[in-house]
N, C-alpha and C positions, 0 to 999 in steps of 0.2 A: 180258733175263742173270736167271736164277733163281736164287733165295736163296744157295742150297747154290755158285753161281760165286761171287756175291758177296764168302761167306766167304772162299770160297779164294784170292781175290785179296787180298780185303783185308791176311789173312794172310801172303800175296806182300811185300807194301807194304811191312807192318810189317816185318818180319824185314830187308827190304833195305836201311833206312835205321837202323833197331838196328844193324845191323854196322858201316854208315859211322859215326854219333854213338858207337860202342862206343872208338874209338882215334882218330878222328882231331882232336879237338878238343883232346885229351891229351895228344897225339904232343909239340905245342912245350913240353910239359911234362915228359914222358919226356927227350926226347933227353937234355936236358945236363944235369938231375940224373940219371940213370942211365947213359949213357954216356958223358957228358962232350963230347955235340959241343958244334962250335962253330957261330956266327951262318951261314955259308955254308952245313955242312952239313947244318941246321935247312932253308933256303933252300931246297937241292936234295932233300930227304927230301919238304917240300911239293908240288912241283915235276913231282914224280911222279904227281899226278893231272892235270896237262896235256898231258906224256907220254903217261900211259893215255888220255884223249879226243884224243888227235891218233891215235894207232894203232889204238883202237875201231873207228871206222866198215870199217877193213880186215877186222878178225875179223866185224864182221857184215855185210858186203856179201860178201865171201867163203865166207864159211861160212853164216851164219845165215839171210841171202835165198834161200840158195840148194842148198843138201843135207840138212840136220838142223833137227828142231820146236827153233824157237825155247825154250819149257820142258826140252828137253832139253838144252839146250847151258847156257841157264839151272842145271842142275844140278849139271852137271860144273864150270862157271867157279866157281862155289862150291864144292864141295868140297875141287877146288885149293887155293881160296884159304884152307880151312882151314887144309891142312897149310903154308899160306907164313905164316899168322898163328903159328903156335906155333913155328913158326923165328924170326920176330920179337922174342916173349918171350923167347927163350933166347940172342940173340944178346946178344954182350961188348961189344961195340965199333960203330962206326958202321959202319965198315969191311966188317963182316960182315950188318949191318944191312940197308943199302942195296941191296943189290941182289934181298933178298925183301919190300923194299916196290915197288921199281920193278916185277919181278914181277907182287904182288898188284894192284897199280893199274893196269898193263894188262889183267887178267884181270876188274876189279872193274869198271874204266868201262864196258864194254859190257853187264854186266849192268845199269844203269838204262836203257838204250835198249828189252833183251828184257825186261823188267817192264813197260814200257809198251806192248810187241808184245802179250805174250798178255791183259794187262788190253782193249786194244783188239779184239783178237780176239774175245772174247765179249762185247760191248755193242752193244746194241742204238738203241742212244743215246748214245755217249760225251759230247755237249755237253754233258747232266744227270748221267752215271751215274759220269764221272770222278770226277770231285771226292771224291766220298764214297766212292773208294775210297786214290785218294790222299791224303788226310788221314791214313791209318791211318801211314804211311810216314814223316810229320813225328812223329807219334804214339810210332812207336816211336824218333826220334832222342831226343826227350824224354822216353823215360824210360829211355834209355844213359843218359845225361848225370843223370837225379837217382838212379839205383841207383848208379852211378858216385861221387857223391859223400854223399848221405846215407844211404843204405842201404851202400854195403862202406865208405867214406869211402877211398877210395884215392887221393882228391887230396889230402889233410888233409896237412899237415906232417909227422904221424909215417908217413903212409901213404908219403909220398916219403922219406923217410930212410929205412924198411926195404925198399922196393922194389918195391910194393906195386902200384903204378900198371901193372907190367909185365902184372899179370892182364887187363887190359883186352885184350891181346891174344890171352889164350888164352879171354877173354867172347866175344872173337869169333869163335872160330876154335870153339865152340861152335854159337855163332846160326849162322855161316857152313853149318858142319854141316849142322843140323837143314834150314834152307833149300836145302841141293843136294839132299837127300834128299825133303822133301817137294816139290822142280820135281816130282819126275818123277808126283806125283799129282796135276798142274796138266791142266786142259783141252788137248787138243789144240791144237797151232799149227805147222801145214805151214810149209816155207818160201815166202816172198809172190812169188817168180822160179822158175815151172816151164822146161821146154821146153829149148831149145839156143842161147836168146838170149845175144848174144855176150857178153862181160865185157870192161863198160868202166869205166877208170880215171875217167872225169868220174860217173857211176853211183856208184862205190865211196863216193866222197868227198865226193858230193854237190853238181857244180859245178849242174847241171839246177836245185836248187834257190836258186839265185841270180835266177833268172828273175822269183820270188817278187819281188825287192825293185823291179820297176815297180809292185809295186803300195802307194800311200802309206799306206797303214795296216800293213802289214809293213813297211816301210825303218824306220819309228816305234818301230814293238816292235821290229824287231832293233837298233836303233842302242841304245835302253833298254836291253836286255838286257845290251850290249856294256859299258855307263855303268856300271849297277849292278855286273858283276861285279869291279870294279877293288876298292869298296870291302870288297865281299864277300872277296875272294882274304886281304885283311888283318884280316878279323873271324875267319876261321873256322883260321887260319893263327896269327895273334901275342894274340889276346885273351886268349885260356887263359894264354899264355906271361904277358901282360903281368899279368893280376890276379894269378897264381901270384908274379910277381916284386914287388910290390906289397903282399904279404901276403894280400891276398884270401880268403878262406876257400869252401872247396866251388865253383870256377873252374868247373865242368862242367856241373853243377847250375845256377848260377845264369846260364849262357849260354843254356839253356833258354828264356830270355824271350825268345830272338830267333824258335825254333820256336814256342813256344807267339801269338806275334801271327802270326805265317802263319797259324794254324786260322782 
């Protein structure tokens, strides 16, 4: 992998997670303060991530793996996502907000697999090279949180009062549009499945991967991943809301401590 491709992939990862970190952490603060959303409605909004993750394999399995280059699908999904983010910024009620956030997450979650696919396709030694590219994604999330809290002050009490927090969705829209256009300049990543191979539901939803559970090391890794996602769900969805409710300033910026530890 040459230096130019490494830079391209690093920028891609930075923007991919800058986009997610720009709105996800503060949505729990935004919804009750700006749209007067109830607790169950906030839960519904965050559950769209799970719906997106469930539906994502069908998008990847049916389209990306068979018909179109991964970088092109990545670009199209982010360009559509930019439009949906603008709609979220100007929604005036939760009923108007929810359909857009659901649609956005159905489109965004597949991009997490796509950026990995584009990266691995260009690497000679992924075991050594991937971490140096992926760490820029974590940096992107951190920059988004720090910008919201310490540069724009959108999650301050004044920002909440004046409705500035809606700007997080507009910032996401801009970043999503940039990544959408940038994706078309990425190295070509053709479909991984060619020919007239029959489409099987088992392949689309990854049932073949269950065979890996016979490997003890993989089984331990799988179980650890499942269990760590339980506190992670509470952290990402409610830590920002909790910090805001008890009067802690700059919650988005302070929560980047989690990503700093990841680096």
